[in-house]
C-alpha positions as CSV (number, residue, x, y, z in Angstrom):
1,M,0.0,0.0,0.0
2,T,1.4,3.4,-0.9
3,W,0.4,7.0,-0.8
4,G,-2.4,8.0,-3.1
5,G,-4.4,4.9,-2.4
6,T,-2.7,2.2,-4.5
7,I,-3.7,-1.1,-3.0
8,A,-1.5,-3.7,-4.6
9,A,-3.3,-6.8,-3.1
10,V,-6.6,-5.5,-4.4
11,R,-5.4,-4.3,-7.8
12,A,-4.3,-7.8,-8.8
13,A,-7.8,-9.2,-8.3
14,P,-10.8,-8.8,-10.5
15,S,-12.9,-5.7,-9.9
16,P,-15.4,-6.4,-7.1
17,S,-18.9,-5.1,-6.9
18,S,-18.2,-3.8,-3.4
19,L,-15.2,-2.7,-1.5
20,F,-14.6,-2.0,2.2
21,L,-11.6,0.2,3.3
22,A,-10.3,1.3,6.6
23,C,-7.5,3.6,7.9
24,D,-5.9,3.6,11.4
25,L,-5.9,7.3,12.3
26,R,-3.0,6.8,14.7
27,A,-0.7,5.9,11.8
28,P,1.8,8.3,10.4
29,G,0.7,10.5,7.5
30,V,-2.9,11.1,8.5
31,E,-2.6,14.9,8.5
32,E,-1.1,14.9,5.0
33,A,-3.8,12.6,3.7
34,A,-6.5,14.9,5.3
35,G,-4.9,17.8,3.5
36,A,-4.9,16.0,0.2
37,I,-8.6,15.3,0.3
38,L,-9.7,18.8,1.1
39,G,-9.5,19.8,-2.6
40,R,-11.9,16.9,-3.5
41,L,-14.7,18.1,-1.2
42,S,-17.6,20.3,-2.2
43,A,-17.9,23.7,-0.6
44,A,-20.8,22.5,1.4
45,D,-18.8,19.5,2.7
46,L,-15.8,21.7,3.5
47,E,-18.1,24.0,5.5
48,R,-19.6,21.0,7.4
49,V,-16.1,19.8,8.3
50,A,-14.9,23.2,9.4
51,R,-17.9,23.6,11.7
52,L,-16.8,20.5,13.7
53,R,-15.2,21.9,16.9
54,A,-12.9,19.1,17.8
55,P,-9.8,18.7,15.6
56,A,-10.0,14.9,16.0
57,D,-13.6,15.0,14.6
58,R,-12.5,17.0,11.6
59,T,-9.7,14.5,10.9
60,R,-12.0,11.5,11.3
61,S,-14.6,13.1,9.0
62,V,-12.1,14.1,6.3
63,M,-10.4,10.7,6.3
64,A,-13.7,8.8,6.0
65,R,-14.3,10.8,2.8
66,W,-10.7,10.1,1.6
67,L,-11.4,6.4,2.0
68,A,-14.8,6.8,0.2
69,L,-13.0,8.3,-2.8
70,H,-10.4,5.5,-2.9
71,A,-13.2,2.9,-2.7
72,A,-15.0,4.6,-5.6
73,S,-11.8,4.9,-7.5
74,R,-11.2,1.1,-7.4
75,L,-14.8,0.2,-8.4
76,L,-15.0,2.8,-11.2
77,E,-11.4,2.2,-12.3
78,R,-10.7,5.9,-12.3
79,P,-8.0,7.9,-10.5
80,W,-9.3,9.0,-7.1
81,T,-8.1,12.5,-7.8
82,S,-10.5,12.8,-10.7
83,L,-13.5,12.1,-8.5
84,R,-15.6,14.6,-6.5
85,L,-18.0,13.9,-3.7
86,G,-21.4,15.5,-3.4
87,R,-24.2,15.2,-0.8
88,R,-27.7,13.9,-1.5
89,P,-30.7,15.7,-0.2
90,R,-31.0,13.3,2.8
91,G,-27.3,13.7,3.5
92,G,-25.6,10.7,2.0
93,L,-22.4,11.0,0.1
94,Y,-22.1,10.2,-3.6
95,V,-19.6,10.6,-6.4
96,T,-20.8,13.4,-8.7
97,A,-19.6,11.5,-11.9
98,Q,-21.4,8.3,-10.9
99,P,-24.4,9.0,-8.6
100,S,-25.5,5.3,-8.9
101,L,-22.5,4.2,-7.0
102,S,-23.5,3.7,-3.3
103,L,-21.2,5.1,-0.6
104,S,-21.2,4.8,3.1
105,V,-18.7,6.1,5.7
106,A,-18.1,5.9,9.4
107,H,-15.6,6.9,12.0
108,S,-15.0,6.1,15.7
109,G,-11.9,6.7,17.8
110,R,-8.8,5.5,16.0
111,Y,-10.6,4.3,12.8
112,A,-12.2,5.7,9.8
113,V,-14.0,3.3,7.4
114,A,-15.8,3.5,4.0
115,A,-17.6,1.1,1.7
116,A,-18.7,1.4,-1.9
117,A,-20.9,-0.8,-4.0
118,L,-22.1,-1.0,-7.6
119,G,-25.4,-2.5,-8.5
120,G,-26.8,-2.2,-5.0
121,R,-26.7,-0.2,-1.7
122,V,-24.1,-0.4,1.0
123,G,-23.9,0.6,4.7
124,V,-20.9,0.5,7.0
125,D,-20.2,1.2,10.7
126,V,-17.3,1.0,13.1
127,E,-17.6,1.1,16.9
128,Q,-15.4,0.8,20.0
129,V,-16.4,-2.2,22.0
130,A,-16.0,-0.4,25.4
131,R,-18.5,2.3,24.3
132,V,-21.2,-0.2,23.5
133,A,-20.5,-2.1,26.8
134,A,-21.7,1.0,28.6
135,L,-25.2,0.6,27.2
136,P,-28.0,-1.5,28.7
137,D,-29.5,-4.2,26.6
138,S,-32.8,-2.3,26.5
139,A,-31.1,0.6,24.7
140,F,-30.7,-1.2,21.4
141,L,-31.2,-5.0,21.6
142,T,-34.4,-6.8,20.6
143,P,-35.6,-9.6,23.0
144,A,-34.5,-12.2,20.5
145,E,-31.0,-10.7,20.3
146,S,-30.7,-10.6,24.1
147,S,-31.8,-14.2,24.3
148,A,-29.2,-15.3,21.7
149,L,-26.4,-13.5,23.5
150,A,-27.5,-15.0,26.8
151,L,-27.1,-18.5,25.4
152,T,-23.5,-17.9,24.4
153,G,-22.5,-16.1,27.6
154,P,-21.1,-12.6,28.0
155,S,-19.9,-11.3,24.7
156,P,-18.8,-7.7,24.6
157,D,-17.7,-8.1,21.0
158,G,-21.1,-9.6,20.1
159,R,-23.0,-6.8,21.6
160,A,-20.8,-4.2,19.9
161,A,-21.2,-6.1,16.6
162,L,-25.0,-5.9,16.9
163,W,-24.8,-2.1,17.3
164,A,-22.5,-1.8,14.3
165,L,-24.8,-4.1,12.3
166,K,-27.8,-1.9,13.1
167,E,-26.1,1.3,12.2
168,A,-24.8,-0.3,8.9
169,A,-28.4,-1.4,8.1
170,T,-30.0,2.0,8.8
171,K,-27.3,3.7,6.7
172,L,-27.9,1.2,3.9
173,T,-31.6,2.2,3.8
174,G,-30.9,5.9,4.3
175,E,-33.1,6.1,7.4
176,G,-30.3,6.5,9.9
177,L,-30.9,6.4,13.6
178,R,-34.5,7.5,13.2
179,A,-35.3,3.9,12.3
180,G,-34.8,3.1,16.0
181,M,-32.2,0.5,17.0
182,R,-34.7,-1.8,18.8
183,H,-36.8,-2.0,15.6
184,V,-33.8,-3.4,13.6
185,G,-33.3,-7.0,14.6
186,F,-30.5,-9.3,13.3
187,Q,-30.2,-13.1,13.1
188,W,-26.7,-14.6,13.0
189,S,-25.8,-17.5,10.7
190,G,-23.6,-18.8,13.6
191,P,-22.7,-17.8,17.1
192,P,-23.1,-14.0,17.8
193,G,-19.8,-12.2,17.5
194,T,-17.0,-11.4,15.1
195,P,-16.3,-12.5,12.5
196,G,-19.8,-13.3,11.6
197,F,-22.6,-13.2,9.0
198,A,-26.0,-11.9,9.7
199,R,-29.3,-10.8,8.1
200,T,-32.2,-8.7,9.1
201,P,-35.9,-8.6,8.2
202,Y,-35.6,-4.8,8.3
203,T,-34.0,-4.7,4.9
204,P,-32.9,-7.1,2.1
205,G,-29.2,-7.8,2.0
206,A,-26.3,-9.6,3.7
207,F,-24.1,-8.3,6.5
208,T,-20.7,-9.2,7.9
209,T,-18.9,-8.2,11.1
210,C,-15.2,-8.2,11.9
211,S,-12.9,-7.2,14.8
212,L,-10.3,-4.4,14.4
213,P,-7.2,-4.1,16.5
214,G,-7.5,-2.1,19.7
215,G,-11.0,-3.2,20.8
216,Y,-13.1,-2.2,17.8
217,V,-15.7,-3.9,15.7
218,S,-17.0,-3.1,12.2
219,A,-20.0,-4.1,10.1
220,V,-20.8,-3.8,6.4
221,G,-23.9,-4.8,4.5
222,V,-24.9,-4.9,0.8
223,T,-28.1,-5.4,-1.0
224,A,-26.5,-7.2,-3.9
225,G,-23.8,-9.8,-3.9
226,T,-21.7,-10.8,-0.9
227,P,-20.3,-8.2,1.5
228,P,-16.6,-8.0,2.2
229,T,-15.6,-10.0,5.3
230,A,-13.0,-7.5,6.4
231,P,-11.6,-4.1,5.4
232,V,-8.6,-3.5,3.3
233,F,-6.4,-1.1,5.3
234,L,-5.3,1.9,3.3
235,S,-2.0,3.5,4.4
236,A,-2.0,7.2,4.7
237,T,1.8,7.4,4.8
238,P,3.2,9.5,1.9
239,P,6.6,8.9,0.3
240,P,9.4,11.3,1.5
241,N,9.7,14.7,0.0
242,T,6.3,14.8,-1.6
243,G,5.6,18.3,-0.4
244,A,2.1,17.2,0.5
245,E,0.0,19.9,2.0
246,R,-0.4,19.7,5.7
247,T,-3.6,20.4,7.5
248,T,-4.5,21.8,10.9
249,F,-6.9,18.9,11.4
250,A,-4.5,17.4,14.0
251,M,-5.4,13.8,15.0
252,H,-5.5,13.2,18.8
253,P,-8.1,10.5,19.2
254,A,-7.5,10.1,22.9
255,E,-7.9,13.8,23.7
256,G,-9.3,15.8,20.8
257,N,-12.8,14.6,21.3
258,R,-13.1,14.8,25.1
259,R,-16.3,16.4,26.2
260,P,-18.6,15.6,29.2
261,D,-21.5,13.3,28.7
262,R,-24.2,15.5,30.1
263,Q,-26.8,12.9,30.6
264,G,-24.8,9.8,31.2
265,V,-25.2,7.0,28.7
266,R,-25.6,4.3,31.4
267,D,-28.7,6.1,32.8
268,R,-30.5,6.3,29.5
269,D,-33.3,3.8,28.9
270,D,-33.3,4.4,25.2
271,A,-29.8,5.7,24.4
272,A,-30.1,4.6,20.8
273,S,-33.1,6.7,20.0
274,W,-32.7,9.9,18.0
275,T,-34.5,12.1,20.5
276,A,-32.5,10.8,23.4
277,H,-29.4,12.2,21.7
278,A,-30.9,15.4,20.2
279,G,-29.4,17.7,22.8
280,E,-26.0,15.9,23.2
281,Y,-24.1,17.7,20.4
282,D,-24.0,21.1,18.9
283,A,-26.3,21.7,15.9
284,E,-23.5,21.5,13.4
285,E,-22.3,18.2,14.8
286,D,-25.8,16.9,14.7
287,A,-25.8,17.6,11.0
288,E,-22.6,15.8,10.4
289,E,-23.6,12.7,12.5
290,D,-27.1,12.7,11.0
291,A,-25.7,12.8,7.5
292,E,-23.5,9.7,8.2
293,A,-26.1,8.0,10.4
294,H,-23.4,7.5,13.0
295,I,-23.4,8.4,16.7
296,R,-20.6,8.5,19.3
297,L,-21.7,6.4,22.3
298,S,-19.3,8.0,24.7
299,I,-16.2,10.2,24.9
300,D,-12.7,9.0,24.0
């Protein structure tokens, strides 16, 4: 993997109908990559990113879009630098030259992820296991899901995977968190957890989950074909002496997003509902999270 998004292992394979990319935001070169993507964003998207108060949130948001462009580049077989991102009326990202290409992005803590699909819709999410562990079952699990988890014993990864699956599904449909997490139930094809395959009566499609280093889980779903079982990690490290533009979107995932949880996630009976979180963030941050159908469960 090299700067500019070349993925040697993927390039040698036939073009897939869907692609799932991830970036570790603690790796070197993230600031340079964030700077490179700025010129590919629309004026409206740039304004959205600039309104995010925390530098870490800006970096996460920009890098998720960077990954989306590279995923689109692979599927469309066009240089990523020739592509531009736009935003649909309901907030979803799209490639202006190929609106039929489905895109989905997410970011949490140290990771940004993106997925793209041709011939169907795609949804993706990434979550920190410890964040979901702070939520009671009643916040997002259906009775059937709680029973399935009880049969296999305590499974923090399994619970977090279910949250990620639900977010991926609501992104895939475009409803976002307004769909209500407890109204989106999943059935596993095997024991709950990661890696795993799952389906939901909420929407047609197939979903997979996987674990990421450092205590994270991710989920991706597609309405056509088979979803990727794990992301391809894209390196943000540029070669020396590129003169790549730097950005002030400094990445400090452990500190840059530290804000008090005013209501206390553990005390919420319905922490997954849209209204329960409506006052948690500033209006501009609500717009960003709403557009990507993603929510931070707690503070880094």
